[in-house]
C-alpha positions in Angstrom: 0.2 -0.2 0.2 1.1 3.3 -0.7 1.5 6.9 0.8 -2.1 8.2 0.8 -1.1 11.4 1.8 2.7 11.9 -0.8 0.1 10.2 -3.6 -2.6 13.2 -3.0 0.0 16.6 -1.6 2.3 15.8 -5.2 -1.6 15.4 -7.4 -2.8 18.9 -5.8 0.5 20.4 -6.2 1.4 19.3 -9.4 -2.3 21.1 -10.3 -1.8 24.3 -8.5 1.6 24.8 -10.7 -0.3 24.2 -14.0 2.2 20.8 -14.6 1.2 18.1 -16.4 2.7 14.8 -15.2 4.4 15.2 -18.6 5.1 18.1 -17.7 6.4 17.2 -14.1 8.3 14.3 -15.0 10.6 16.5 -16.6 11.3 19.5 -14.6 13.1 16.7 -12.2 14.7 14.4 -14.5 12.2 11.3 -14.3 10.0 9.5 -16.7 6.2 10.2 -17.0 5.2 7.1 -16.0 7.3 7.2 -12.9 5.2 10.7 -12.1 1.5 8.5 -12.4 2.9 5.9 -10.0 3.7 8.1 -7.6 -0.4 10.2 -7.7 -2.1 6.7 -9.0 -0.6 5.0 -6.3 1.1 6.8 -3.6 4.6 4.7 -4.2 7.2 7.4 -2.5 11.1 8.1 -5.1 14.3 7.4 -3.6 15.4 10.8 -1.6 17.1 11.9 -4.5 14.1 12.1 -6.2 12.4 13.6 -2.9 14.8 16.0 -2.5 13.9 17.5 -6.5 10.1 16.9 -5.7 10.9 19.6 -1.9 12.9 21.9 -4.1 10.4 22.2 -7.1 7.6 23.0 -5.3 9.2 24.7 -1.9 8.1 22.5 0.4 9.3 20.3 3.0 9.9 16.9 2.7 8.1 15.8 5.4 4.5 17.6 3.9 5.3 15.2 1.1 5.4 12.3 2.8 2.9 13.5 5.3 4.3 14.2 8.5 4.1 17.7 8.5 0.6 18.8 7.8 1.6 22.7 7.8 1.7 23.8 4.3 4.1 26.5 3.0 2.7 27.3 0.0 1.5 30.7 1.1 4.4 33.8 0.1 5.5 34.5 3.3 5.7 30.7 5.1 7.3 30.2 1.5 10.7 33.2 2.3 10.7 31.4 6.0 11.1 27.8 4.4 13.7 29.1 1.7 15.5 30.7 4.8 15.6 28.0 5.8 16.9 25.5 4.0 19.7 27.8 3.2 20.9 28.6 6.5 21.0 24.3 6.9 23.4 24.7 4.3 25.7 26.5 5.8 29.1 25.5 7.5 29.5 26.1 11.5 31.7 29.6 10.8 28.5 31.3 8.2 26.2 30.3 10.4 27.5 32.0 13.5 27.7 34.7 10.7 24.2 34.6 9.6 22.4 34.5 12.9 24.2 38.2 13.9 23.5 39.7 10.3 20.3 39.0 11.5 20.3 40.0 15.1 21.4 42.6 14.4 18.4 43.5 11.1 16.0 42.0 13.9 17.1 44.5 16.4 17.4 47.9 14.4 13.4 46.4 12.9 11.8 45.5 16.7 13.9 49.5 18.4 11.7 51.4 14.9 8.5 49.4 15.9 8.9 50.6 19.8 10.2 54.1 19.6 6.6 54.1 16.6 4.8 52.6 19.5 6.1 55.7 22.1 4.3 57.7 19.4 1.6 56.9 19.7 
């Protein structure tokens, strides 16, 4: 028995993008029959194809597999998901640098909000 979440979510995501099975297959480098197996049988692909699907649709692998019910399909969360994925690619030193930069930005943003509240 296949994964019912994967089966449903792949089809929904593909249709939301306005793609045929053939077009999706071409975009991620698999055969159309493979996409058909995913959508009709819930067959879960190998990790390399799961990663491609996750990146293409900008959702987590956990979401595709039904382990996470949170959809990252609204624009705000797409940005957060993309940031998180890119931060995950950094080494420890780069991550520390990014963290310091974000702290400075957040400090500036939140101080501005507090200043605005004082004006009320």
